[in-house]
PQR file with spaces between the fields and no chain letter, atoms N, CA, C, O and H, PARSE charges and radii, in Angstrom:
ATOM       1  N    GLU     1      -5.303   16.777   -9.357 -0.4000 1.5000
ATOM       2  CA   GLU     1      -5.272   17.155   -7.948 -0.0000 2.0000
ATOM       3  C    GLU     1      -3.904   17.739   -7.642  0.5500 1.7000
ATOM       4  O    GLU     1      -2.885   17.163   -8.023 -0.5500 1.4000
ATOM       5  N    SER     2      -3.869   18.851   -6.973 -0.4000 1.5000
ATOM       6  CA   SER     2      -2.605   19.535   -6.687 -0.0000 2.0000
ATOM       7  C    SER     2      -2.031   19.200   -5.317  0.5500 1.7000
ATOM       8  O    SER     2      -0.956   19.677   -4.954 -0.5500 1.4000
ATOM       9  H    SER     2      -4.697   19.319   -6.663  0.4000 1.0000
ATOM      10  N    ARG     3      -2.751   18.380   -4.558 -0.4000 1.5000
ATOM      11  CA   ARG     3      -2.244   17.985   -3.245 -0.0000 2.0000
ATOM      12  C    ARG     3      -2.614   16.520   -3.012  0.5500 1.7000
ATOM      13  O    ARG     3      -3.556   16.012   -3.621 -0.5500 1.4000
ATOM      14  H    ARG     3      -3.625   17.993   -4.853  0.4000 1.0000
ATOM      15  N    PRO     4      -1.876   15.845   -2.135 -0.5600 1.5000
ATOM      16  CA   PRO     4      -2.199   14.439   -1.913  0.2800 2.0000
ATOM      17  C    PRO     4      -3.525   14.261   -1.186  0.5500 1.7000
ATOM      18  O    PRO     4      -3.770   14.897   -0.160 -0.5500 1.4000
ATOM      19  N    VAL     5      -4.360   13.410   -1.712 -0.4000 1.5000
ATOM      20  CA   VAL     5      -5.647   13.087   -1.094 -0.0000 2.0000
ATOM      21  C    VAL     5      -5.822   11.575   -1.161  0.5500 1.7000
ATOM      22  O    VAL     5      -5.305   10.927   -2.071 -0.5500 1.4000
ATOM      23  H    VAL     5      -4.161   12.894   -2.545  0.4000 1.0000
ATOM      24  N    TYR     6      -6.548   11.015   -0.203 -0.4000 1.5000
ATOM      25  CA   TYR     6      -6.692    9.559   -0.140 -0.0000 2.0000
ATOM      26  C    TYR     6      -7.336    8.938   -1.386  0.5500 1.7000
ATOM      27  O    TYR     6      -6.939    7.837   -1.766 -0.5500 1.4000
ATOM      28  H    TYR     6      -6.968   11.541    0.537  0.4000 1.0000
ATOM      29  N    PRO     7      -8.288    9.574   -2.028 -0.5600 1.5000
ATOM      30  CA   PRO     7      -8.863    8.944   -3.229  0.2800 2.0000
ATOM      31  C    PRO     7      -7.838    8.601   -4.314  0.5500 1.7000
ATOM      32  O    PRO     7      -8.062    7.674   -5.092 -0.5500 1.4000
ATOM      33  N    LEU     8      -6.731    9.322   -4.381 -0.4000 1.5000
ATOM      34  CA   LEU     8      -5.695    8.947   -5.350 -0.0000 2.0000
ATOM      35  C    LEU     8      -5.146    7.558   -5.018  0.5500 1.7000
ATOM      36  O    LEU     8      -4.900    6.753   -5.916 -0.5500 1.4000
ATOM      37  H    LEU     8      -6.549   10.076   -3.748  0.4000 1.0000
ATOM      38  N    VAL     9      -4.959    7.283   -3.742 -0.4000 1.5000
ATOM      39  CA   VAL     9      -4.466    5.978   -3.309 -0.0000 2.0000
ATOM      40  C    VAL     9      -5.557    4.923   -3.460  0.5500 1.7000
ATOM      41  O    VAL     9      -5.290    3.825   -3.948 -0.5500 1.4000
ATOM      42  H    VAL     9      -5.160    7.937   -3.012  0.4000 1.0000
ATOM      43  N    SER    10      -6.763    5.239   -3.053 -0.4000 1.5000
ATOM      44  CA   SER    10      -7.838    4.245   -3.111 -0.0000 2.0000
ATOM      45  C    SER    10      -8.157    3.843   -4.557  0.5500 1.7000
ATOM      46  O    SER    10      -8.514    2.693   -4.811 -0.5500 1.4000
ATOM      47  H    SER    10      -6.980    6.131   -2.657  0.4000 1.0000
ATOM      48  N    LYS    11      -8.034    4.764   -5.487 -0.4000 1.5000
ATOM      49  CA   LYS    11      -8.259    4.421   -6.899 -0.0000 2.0000
ATOM      50  C    LYS    11      -7.195    3.453   -7.389  0.5500 1.7000
ATOM      51  O    LYS    11      -7.490    2.521   -8.136 -0.5500 1.4000
ATOM      52  H    LYS    11      -7.744    5.699   -5.281  0.4000 1.0000
ATOM      53  N    MET    12      -5.942    3.680   -6.959 -0.4000 1.5000
ATOM      54  CA   MET    12      -4.853    2.775   -7.320 -0.0000 2.0000
ATOM      55  C    MET    12      -5.122    1.392   -6.744  0.5500 1.7000
ATOM      56  O    MET    12      -4.935    0.383   -7.423 -0.5500 1.4000
ATOM      57  H    MET    12      -5.703    4.438   -6.352  0.4000 1.0000
ATOM      58  N    LEU    13      -5.564    1.349   -5.479 -0.4000 1.5000
ATOM      59  CA   LEU    13      -5.864    0.070   -4.847 -0.0000 2.0000
ATOM      60  C    LEU    13      -6.986   -0.668   -5.576  0.5500 1.7000
ATOM      61  O    LEU    13      -6.893   -1.874   -5.805 -0.5500 1.4000
ATOM      62  H    LEU    13      -5.716    2.169   -4.927  0.4000 1.0000
ATOM      63  N    ASP    14      -8.028    0.044   -5.933 -0.4000 1.5000
ATOM      64  CA   ASP    14      -9.151   -0.585   -6.632 -0.0000 2.0000
ATOM      65  C    ASP    14      -8.692   -1.235   -7.935  0.5500 1.7000
ATOM      66  O    ASP    14      -9.146   -2.328   -8.275 -0.5500 1.4000
ATOM      67  H    ASP    14      -8.104    1.023   -5.746  0.4000 1.0000
ATOM      68  N    LYS    15      -7.800   -0.575   -8.661 -0.4000 1.5000
ATOM      69  CA   LYS    15      -7.278   -1.155   -9.903 -0.0000 2.0000
ATOM      70  C    LYS    15      -6.458   -2.403   -9.613  0.5500 1.7000
ATOM      71  O    LYS    15      -6.533   -3.387  -10.348 -0.5500 1.4000
ATOM      72  H    LYS    15      -7.431    0.313   -8.384  0.4000 1.0000
ATOM      73  N    ALA    16      -5.678   -2.361   -8.539 -0.4000 1.5000
ATOM      74  CA   ALA    16      -4.878   -3.532   -8.164 -0.0000 2.0000
ATOM      75  C    ALA    16      -5.786   -4.682   -7.728  0.5500 1.7000
ATOM      76  O    ALA    16      -5.556   -5.831   -8.105 -0.5500 1.4000
ATOM      77  H    ALA    16      -5.617   -1.561   -7.942  0.4000 1.0000
ATOM      78  N    PHE    17      -6.816   -4.377   -6.934 -0.4000 1.5000
ATOM      79  CA   PHE    17      -7.737   -5.415   -6.466 -0.0000 2.0000
ATOM      80  C    PHE    17      -8.410   -6.122   -7.628  0.5500 1.7000
ATOM      81  O    PHE    17      -8.626   -7.333   -7.580 -0.5500 1.4000
ATOM      82  H    PHE    17      -7.003   -3.444   -6.628  0.4000 1.0000
ATOM      83  N    ASP    18      -8.742   -5.376   -8.671 -0.4000 1.5000
ATOM      84  CA   ASP    18      -9.400   -5.961   -9.841 -0.0000 2.0000
ATOM      85  C    ASP    18      -8.520   -6.999  -10.529  0.5500 1.7000
ATOM      86  O    ASP    18      -9.035   -7.896  -11.198 -0.5500 1.4000
ATOM      87  H    ASP    18      -8.566   -4.392   -8.710  0.4000 1.0000
ATOM      88  N    ARG    19      -7.218   -6.891  -10.378 -0.4000 1.5000
ATOM      89  CA   ARG    19      -6.281   -7.801  -11.046 -0.0000 2.0000
ATOM      90  C    ARG    19      -5.958   -9.040  -10.221  0.5500 1.7000
ATOM      91  O    ARG    19      -5.385  -10.000  -10.737 -0.5500 1.4000
ATOM      92  H    ARG    19      -6.801   -6.163   -9.835  0.4000 1.0000
ATOM      93  N    LEU    20      -6.321   -9.022   -8.951 -0.4000 1.5000
ATOM      94  CA   LEU    20      -6.000  -10.146   -8.073 -0.0000 2.0000
ATOM      95  C    LEU    20      -6.929  -11.335   -8.316  0.5500 1.7000
ATOM      96  O    LEU    20      -8.110  -11.173   -8.624 -0.5500 1.4000
ATOM      97  H    LEU    20      -6.786   -8.243   -8.532  0.4000 1.0000
ATOM      98  N    GLU    21      -6.367  -12.520   -8.170 -0.4000 1.5000
ATOM      99  CA   GLU    21      -7.170  -13.728   -8.193 -0.0000 2.0000
ATOM     100  C    GLU    21      -7.345  -14.188   -6.754  0.5500 1.7000
ATOM     101  O    GLU    21      -6.571  -13.791   -5.883 -0.5500 1.4000
ATOM     102  H    GLU    21      -5.408  -12.651   -7.920  0.4000 1.0000
ATOM     103  N    SER    22      -8.327  -14.999   -6.497 -0.4000 1.5000
ATOM     104  CA   SER    22      -8.651  -15.393   -5.120 -0.0000 2.0000
ATOM     105  C    SER    22      -7.486  -16.083   -4.413  0.5500 1.7000
ATOM     106  O    SER    22      -7.379  -15.998   -3.190 -0.5500 1.4000
ATOM     107  H    SER    22      -8.955  -15.321   -7.204  0.4000 1.0000
ATOM     108  N    LYS    23      -6.619  -16.756   -5.146 -0.4000 1.5000
ATOM     109  CA   LYS    23      -5.489  -17.460   -4.540 -0.0000 2.0000
ATOM     110  C    LYS    23      -4.295  -16.543   -4.251  0.5500 1.7000
ATOM     111  O    LYS    23      -3.360  -16.949   -3.561 -0.5500 1.4000
ATOM     112  H    LYS    23      -6.705  -16.825   -6.140  0.4000 1.0000
ATOM     113  N    ASP    24      -4.317  -15.330   -4.764 -0.4000 1.5000
ATOM     114  CA   ASP    24      -3.197  -14.394   -4.586 -0.0000 2.0000
ATOM     115  C    ASP    24      -3.129  -13.859   -3.159  0.5500 1.7000
ATOM     116  O    ASP    24      -4.152  -13.622   -2.518 -0.5500 1.4000
ATOM     117  H    ASP    24      -5.076  -14.999   -5.324  0.4000 1.0000
ATOM     118  N    SER    25      -1.910  -13.678   -2.682 -0.4000 1.5000
ATOM     119  CA   SER    25      -1.703  -13.054   -1.366 -0.0000 2.0000
ATOM     120  C    SER    25      -0.410  -12.242   -1.412  0.5500 1.7000
ATOM     121  O    SER    25       0.581  -12.610   -0.782 -0.5500 1.4000
ATOM     122  H    SER    25      -1.079  -13.871   -3.203  0.4000 1.0000
ATOM     123  N    PRO    26      -0.420  -11.138   -2.158 -0.5600 1.5000
ATOM     124  CA   PRO    26       0.791  -10.331   -2.349  0.2800 2.0000
ATOM     125  C    PRO    26       1.176   -9.508   -1.116  0.5500 1.7000
ATOM     126  O    PRO    26       0.404   -9.366   -0.168 -0.5500 1.4000
ATOM     127  N    ILE    27       2.385   -8.978   -1.168 -0.4000 1.5000
ATOM     128  CA   ILE    27       2.884   -8.037   -0.165 -0.0000 2.0000
ATOM     129  C    ILE    27       2.972   -6.688   -0.847  0.5500 1.7000
ATOM     130  O    ILE    27       3.529   -6.579   -1.939 -0.5500 1.4000
ATOM     131  H    ILE    27       3.011   -9.093   -1.938  0.4000 1.0000
ATOM     132  N    LEU    28       2.430   -5.661   -0.217 -0.4000 1.5000
ATOM     133  CA   LEU    28       2.484   -4.310   -0.773 -0.0000 2.0000
ATOM     134  C    LEU    28       3.352   -3.451    0.138  0.5500 1.7000
ATOM     135  O    LEU    28       2.998   -3.192    1.288 -0.5500 1.4000
ATOM     136  H    LEU    28       1.977   -5.750    0.670  0.4000 1.0000
ATOM     137  N    HIS    29       4.494   -3.012   -0.389 -0.4000 1.5000
ATOM     138  CA   HIS    29       5.443   -2.223    0.396 -0.0000 2.0000
ATOM     139  C    HIS    29       5.268   -0.737    0.099  0.5500 1.7000
ATOM     140  O    HIS    29       5.025   -0.343   -1.042 -0.5500 1.4000
ATOM     141  H    HIS    29       4.782   -3.222   -1.323  0.4000 1.0000
ATOM     142  N    SER    30       5.395    0.076    1.136 -0.4000 1.5000
ATOM     143  CA   SER    30       5.304    1.526    0.970 -0.0000 2.0000
ATOM     144  C    SER    30       6.182    2.213    2.007  0.5500 1.7000
ATOM     145  O    SER    30       6.741    1.576    2.900 -0.5500 1.4000
ATOM     146  H    SER    30       5.592   -0.243    2.062  0.4000 1.0000
ATOM     147  N    ASP    31       6.283    3.508    1.864 -0.4000 1.5000
ATOM     148  CA   ASP    31       6.929    4.289    2.916 -0.0000 2.0000
ATOM     149  C    ASP    31       5.878    4.568    3.994  0.5500 1.7000
ATOM     150  O    ASP    31       4.803    3.968    3.979 -0.5500 1.4000
ATOM     151  H    ASP    31       5.829    4.025    1.138  0.4000 1.0000
ATOM     152  N    GLN    32       6.177    5.459    4.911 -0.4000 1.5000
ATOM     153  CA   GLN    32       5.226    5.737    5.993 -0.0000 2.0000
ATOM     154  C    GLN    32       4.387    6.986    5.725  0.5500 1.7000
ATOM     155  O    GLN    32       4.045    7.717    6.655 -0.5500 1.4000
ATOM     156  H    GLN    32       7.050    5.947    4.923  0.4000 1.0000
ATOM     157  N    GLY    33       4.065    7.223    4.487 -0.4000 1.5000
ATOM     158  CA   GLY    33       3.204    8.349    4.152 -0.0000 2.0000
ATOM     159  C    GLY    33       1.885    8.289    4.910  0.5500 1.7000
ATOM     160  O    GLY    33       1.409    7.206    5.252 -0.5500 1.4000
ATOM     161  H    GLY    33       4.343    6.629    3.733  0.4000 1.0000
ATOM     162  N    TRP    34       1.305    9.431    5.168 -0.4000 1.5000
ATOM     163  CA   TRP    34       0.084    9.505    5.989 -0.0000 2.0000
ATOM     164  C    TRP    34      -1.028    8.629    5.431  0.5500 1.7000
ATOM     165  O    TRP    34      -1.776    8.016    6.193 -0.5500 1.4000
ATOM     166  H    TRP    34       1.692   10.311    4.890  0.4000 1.0000
ATOM     167  N    HIS    35      -1.144    8.565    4.111 -0.4000 1.5000
ATOM     168  CA   HIS    35      -2.238    7.806    3.507 -0.0000 2.0000
ATOM     169  C    HIS    35      -2.033    6.304    3.679  0.5500 1.7000
ATOM     170  O    HIS    35      -3.011    5.556    3.694 -0.5500 1.4000
ATOM     171  H    HIS    35      -0.537    9.063    3.492  0.4000 1.0000
ATOM     172  N    TYR    36      -0.774    5.838    3.810 -0.4000 1.5000
ATOM     173  CA   TYR    36      -0.515    4.412    4.005 -0.0000 2.0000
ATOM     174  C    TYR    36      -0.691    3.991    5.469  0.5500 1.7000
ATOM     175  O    TYR    36      -0.668    2.801    5.784 -0.5500 1.4000
ATOM     176  H    TYR    36       0.020    6.445    3.797  0.4000 1.0000
ATOM     177  N    GLN    37      -0.865    4.963    6.351 -0.4000 1.5000
ATOM     178  CA   GLN    37      -1.089    4.676    7.761 -0.0000 2.0000
ATOM     179  C    GLN    37      -2.573    4.756    8.144  0.5500 1.7000
ATOM     180  O    GLN    37      -2.936    4.506    9.293 -0.5500 1.4000
ATOM     181  H    GLN    37      -0.884    5.930    6.095  0.4000 1.0000
ATOM     182  N    MET    38      -3.409    5.098    7.192 -0.4000 1.5000
ATOM     183  CA   MET    38      -4.839    5.227    7.470 -0.0000 2.0000
ATOM     184  C    MET    38      -5.476    3.861    7.739  0.5500 1.7000
ATOM     185  O    MET    38      -5.105    2.859    7.128 -0.5500 1.4000
ATOM     186  H    MET    38      -3.115    5.301    6.258  0.4000 1.0000
ATOM     187  N    LYS    39      -6.432    3.838    8.655 -0.4000 1.5000
ATOM     188  CA   LYS    39      -7.142    2.588    8.963 -0.0000 2.0000
ATOM     189  C    LYS    39      -7.856    2.044    7.731  0.5500 1.7000
ATOM     190  O    LYS    39      -7.888    0.831    7.521 -0.5500 1.4000
ATOM     191  H    LYS    39      -6.733    4.652    9.152  0.4000 1.0000
ATOM     192  N    GLN    40      -8.421    2.913    6.927 -0.4000 1.5000
ATOM     193  CA   GLN    40      -9.130    2.464    5.727 -0.0000 2.0000
ATOM     194  C    GLN    40      -8.185    1.729    4.781  0.5500 1.7000
ATOM     195  O    GLN    40      -8.557    0.712    4.195 -0.5500 1.4000
ATOM     196  H    GLN    40      -8.395    3.898    7.098  0.4000 1.0000
ATOM     197  N    TYR    41      -6.972    2.236    4.630 -0.4000 1.5000
ATOM     198  CA   TYR    41      -5.970    1.615    3.768 -0.0000 2.0000
ATOM     199  C    TYR    41      -5.650    0.201    4.274  0.5500 1.7000
ATOM     200  O    TYR    41      -5.702   -0.766    3.513 -0.5500 1.4000
ATOM     201  H    TYR    41      -6.670    3.062    5.105  0.4000 1.0000
ATOM     202  N    SER    42      -5.321    0.097    5.563 -0.4000 1.5000
ATOM     203  CA   SER    42      -5.001   -1.208    6.154 -0.0000 2.0000
ATOM     204  C    SER    42      -6.173   -2.170    6.041  0.5500 1.7000
ATOM     205  O    SER    42      -5.990   -3.347    5.729 -0.5500 1.4000
ATOM     206  H    SER    42      -5.279    0.883    6.180  0.4000 1.0000
ATOM     207  N    HIS    43      -7.372   -1.672    6.295 -0.4000 1.5000
ATOM     208  CA   HIS    43      -8.579   -2.498    6.209 -0.0000 2.0000
ATOM     209  C    HIS    43      -8.766   -3.031    4.788  0.5500 1.7000
ATOM     210  O    HIS    43      -9.054   -4.213    4.600 -0.5500 1.4000
ATOM     211  H    HIS    43      -7.521   -0.716    6.549  0.4000 1.0000
ATOM     212  N    ASP    44      -8.604   -2.170    3.799 -0.4000 1.5000
ATOM     213  CA   ASP    44      -8.784   -2.596    2.410 -0.0000 2.0000
ATOM     214  C    ASP    44      -7.756   -3.657    2.013  0.5500 1.7000
ATOM     215  O    ASP    44      -8.085   -4.600    1.293 -0.5500 1.4000
ATOM     216  H    ASP    44      -8.370   -1.210    3.951  0.4000 1.0000
ATOM     217  N    LEU    45      -6.517   -3.508    2.477 -0.4000 1.5000
ATOM     218  CA   LEU    45      -5.501   -4.511    2.161 -0.0000 2.0000
ATOM     219  C    LEU    45      -5.851   -5.854    2.789  0.5500 1.7000
ATOM     220  O    LEU    45      -5.785   -6.887    2.124 -0.5500 1.4000
ATOM     221  H    LEU    45      -6.250   -2.742    3.062  0.4000 1.0000
ATOM     222  N    LYS    46      -6.219   -5.843    4.054 -0.4000 1.5000
ATOM     223  CA   LYS    46      -6.576   -7.085    4.744 -0.0000 2.0000
ATOM     224  C    LYS    46      -7.761   -7.769    4.073  0.5500 1.7000
ATOM     225  O    LYS    46      -7.787   -8.990    3.919 -0.5500 1.4000
ATOM     226  H    LYS    46      -6.272   -5.003    4.595  0.4000 1.0000
ATOM     227  N    LYS    47      -8.729   -6.970    3.684 -0.4000 1.5000
ATOM     228  CA   LYS    47      -9.941   -7.488    3.042 -0.0000 2.0000
ATOM     229  C    LYS    47      -9.603   -8.256    1.758  0.5500 1.7000
ATOM     230  O    LYS    47     -10.326   -9.174    1.370 -0.5500 1.4000
ATOM     231  H    LYS    47      -8.708   -5.978    3.809  0.4000 1.0000
ATOM     232  N    HIS    48      -8.506   -7.876    1.105 -0.4000 1.5000
ATOM     233  CA   HIS    48      -8.108   -8.512   -0.150 -0.0000 2.0000
ATOM     234  C    HIS    48      -6.888   -9.423    0.019  0.5500 1.7000
ATOM     235  O    HIS    48      -6.208   -9.751   -0.953 -0.5500 1.4000
ATOM     236  H    HIS    48      -7.918   -7.131    1.420  0.4000 1.0000
ATOM     237  N    ASN    49      -6.619   -9.828    1.267 -0.4000 1.5000
ATOM     238  CA   ASN    49      -5.530  -10.771    1.567 -0.0000 2.0000
ATOM     239  C    ASN    49      -4.155  -10.253    1.132  0.5500 1.7000
ATOM     240  O    ASN    49      -3.322  -11.015    0.642 -0.5500 1.4000
ATOM     241  H    ASN    49      -7.172   -9.561    2.057  0.4000 1.0000
ATOM     242  N    ILE    50      -3.932   -8.965    1.315 -0.4000 1.5000
ATOM     243  CA   ILE    50      -2.655   -8.342    0.983 -0.0000 2.0000
ATOM     244  C    ILE    50      -1.926   -8.014    2.283  0.5500 1.7000
ATOM     245  O    ILE    50      -2.497   -7.407    3.190 -0.5500 1.4000
ATOM     246  H    ILE    50      -4.609   -8.346    1.713  0.4000 1.0000
ATOM     247  N    THR    51      -0.665   -8.420    2.364 -0.4000 1.5000
ATOM     248  CA   THR    51       0.153   -8.115    3.528 -0.0000 2.0000
ATOM     249  C    THR    51       0.764   -6.732    3.362  0.5500 1.7000
ATOM     250  O    THR    51       1.391   -6.434    2.345 -0.5500 1.4000
ATOM     251  H    THR    51      -0.202   -8.913    1.627  0.4000 1.0000
ATOM     252  N    GLN    52       0.576   -5.903    4.359 -0.4000 1.5000
ATOM     253  CA   GLN    52       1.138   -4.552    4.307 -0.0000 2.0000
ATOM     254  C    GLN    52       2.566   -4.571    4.825  0.5500 1.7000
ATOM     255  O    GLN    52       2.838   -5.099    5.903 -0.5500 1.4000
ATOM     256  H    GLN    52       0.067   -6.145    5.185  0.4000 1.0000
ATOM     257  N    SER    53       3.470   -3.996    4.058 -0.4000 1.5000
ATOM     258  CA   SER    53       4.864   -3.853    4.442 -0.0000 2.0000
ATOM     259  C    SER    53       5.184   -2.365    4.398  0.5500 1.7000
ATOM     260  O    SER    53       4.815   -1.669    3.452 -0.5500 1.4000
ATOM     261  H    SER    53       3.250   -3.567    3.182  0.4000 1.0000
ATOM     262  N    MET    54       5.868   -1.889    5.422 -0.4000 1.5000
ATOM     263  CA   MET    54       6.156   -0.462    5.493 -0.0000 2.0000
ATOM     264  C    MET    54       7.590   -0.256    5.963  0.5500 1.7000
ATOM     265  O    MET    54       8.065   -0.940    6.870 -0.5500 1.4000
ATOM     266  H    MET    54       6.167   -2.455    6.191  0.4000 1.0000
ATOM     267  N    SER    55       8.268    0.693    5.335 -0.4000 1.5000
ATOM     268  CA   SER    55       9.640    0.974    5.747 -0.0000 2.0000
ATOM     269  C    SER    55       9.671    1.534    7.161  0.5500 1.7000
ATOM     270  O    SER    55       8.710    2.148    7.625 -0.5500 1.4000
ATOM     271  H    SER    55       7.882    1.249    4.599  0.4000 1.0000
ATOM     272  N    ARG    56      10.784    1.312    7.830 -0.4000 1.5000
ATOM     273  CA   ARG    56      10.938    1.835    9.179 -0.0000 2.0000
ATOM     274  C    ARG    56      11.125    3.341    9.120  0.5500 1.7000
ATOM     275  O    ARG    56      11.659    3.870    8.145 -0.5500 1.4000
ATOM     276  H    ARG    56      11.564    0.813    7.453  0.4000 1.0000
ATOM     277  N    LYS    57      10.694    4.012   10.140 -0.4000 1.5000
ATOM     278  CA   LYS    57      10.791    5.467   10.207 -0.0000 2.0000
ATOM     279  C    LYS    57      12.253    5.910   10.131  0.5500 1.7000
ATOM     280  O    LYS    57      13.104    5.415   10.870 -0.5500 1.4000
ATOM     281  H    LYS    57      10.260    3.582   10.932  0.4000 1.0000
ATOM     282  N    GLY    58      12.525    6.840    9.236 -0.4000 1.5000
ATOM     283  CA   GLY    58      13.861    7.414    9.105 -0.0000 2.0000
ATOM     284  C    GLY    58      14.892    6.486    8.492  0.5500 1.7000
ATOM     285  O    GLY    58      16.091    6.744    8.598 -0.5500 1.4000
ATOM     286  H    GLY    58      11.834    7.242    8.635  0.4000 1.0000
ATOM     287  N    ASN    59      14.449    5.404    7.848 -0.4000 1.5000
ATOM     288  CA   ASN    59      15.404    4.467    7.269 -0.0000 2.0000
ATOM     289  C    ASN    59      15.079    4.252    5.805  0.5500 1.7000
ATOM     290  O    ASN    59      14.346    3.330    5.448 -0.5500 1.4000
ATOM     291  H    ASN    59      13.475    5.195    7.761  0.4000 1.0000
ATOM     292  N    CYS    60      15.625    5.101    4.970 -0.4000 1.5000
ATOM     293  CA   CYS    60      15.338    5.012    3.533 -0.0000 2.0000
ATOM     294  C    CYS    60      15.952    3.761    2.902  0.5500 1.7000
ATOM     295  O    CYS    60      15.580    3.388    1.790 -0.5500 1.4000
ATOM     296  H    CYS    60      16.221    5.850    5.260  0.4000 1.0000
ATOM     297  N    LEU    61      16.889    3.109    3.603 -0.4000 1.5000
ATOM     298  CA   LEU    61      17.497    1.903    3.053 -0.0000 2.0000
ATOM     299  C    LEU    61      16.507    0.755    2.957  0.5500 1.7000
ATOM     300  O    LEU    61      16.689   -0.146    2.138 -0.5500 1.4000
ATOM     301  H    LEU    61      17.191    3.412    4.507  0.4000 1.0000
ATOM     302  N    ASP    62      15.462    0.770    3.779 -0.4000 1.5000
ATOM     303  CA   ASP    62      14.408   -0.243    3.658 -0.0000 2.0000
ATOM     304  C    ASP    62      13.820   -0.232    2.258  0.5500 1.7000
ATOM     305  O    ASP    62      13.623   -1.283    1.648 -0.5500 1.4000
ATOM     306  H    ASP    62      15.315    1.502    4.444  0.4000 1.0000
ATOM     307  N    ASN    63      13.546    0.944    1.762 -0.4000 1.5000
ATOM     308  CA   ASN    63      12.958    1.058    0.430 -0.0000 2.0000
ATOM     309  C    ASN    63      13.943    0.651   -0.658  0.5500 1.7000
ATOM     310  O    ASN    63      13.529    0.134   -1.695 -0.5500 1.4000
ATOM     311  H    ASN    63      13.706    1.798    2.257  0.4000 1.0000
ATOM     312  N    ALA    64      15.227    0.872   -0.446 -0.4000 1.5000
ATOM     313  CA   ALA    64      16.232    0.544   -1.470 -0.0000 2.0000
ATOM     314  C    ALA    64      16.182   -0.940   -1.816  0.5500 1.7000
ATOM     315  O    ALA    64      16.317   -1.307   -2.983 -0.5500 1.4000
ATOM     316  H    ALA    64      15.564    1.292    0.397  0.4000 1.0000
ATOM     317  N    VAL    65      15.989   -1.794   -0.818 -0.4000 1.5000
ATOM     318  CA   VAL    65      15.951   -3.235   -1.056 -0.0000 2.0000
ATOM     319  C    VAL    65      14.747   -3.595   -1.910  0.5500 1.7000
ATOM     320  O    VAL    65      14.882   -4.330   -2.888 -0.5500 1.4000
ATOM     321  H    VAL    65      15.878   -1.496    0.130  0.4000 1.0000
ATOM     322  N    ILE    66      13.592   -3.097   -1.562 -0.4000 1.5000
ATOM     323  CA   ILE    66      12.379   -3.457   -2.285 -0.0000 2.0000
ATOM     324  C    ILE    66      12.334   -2.815   -3.681  0.5500 1.7000
ATOM     325  O    ILE    66      11.740   -3.376   -4.601 -0.5500 1.4000
ATOM     326  H    ILE    66      13.482   -2.500   -0.768  0.4000 1.0000
ATOM     327  N    GLU    67      12.954   -1.653   -3.835 -0.4000 1.5000
ATOM     328  CA   GLU    67      12.911   -0.949   -5.116 -0.0000 2.0000
ATOM     329  C    GLU    67      13.989   -1.413   -6.085  0.5500 1.7000
ATOM     330  O    GLU    67      13.940   -1.078   -7.269 -0.5500 1.4000
ATOM     331  H    GLU    67      13.437   -1.197   -3.088  0.4000 1.0000
ATOM     332  N    ASN    68      14.952   -2.172   -5.606 -0.4000 1.5000
ATOM     333  CA   ASN    68      16.064   -2.604   -6.448 -0.0000 2.0000
ATOM     334  C    ASN    68      15.659   -3.691   -7.418  0.5500 1.7000
ATOM     335  O    ASN    68      16.486   -4.162   -8.198 -0.5500 1.4000
ATOM     336  H    ASN    68      14.992   -2.444   -4.644  0.4000 1.0000
């Protein structure tokens, strides 16, 4: 795919969901990309007991902490 499309993200999520156990409740951090703001994305995370974490707008230092 030569441009970003939601199925690229949803496929990644499906692979992650397959690895989760019922007792798991991870935090998934991302930037504020359009695909991470979609209702479907948030719904899928909630459905699998994943807490969504997102960097603040215009603050790349948020990501530095999680990526370090």
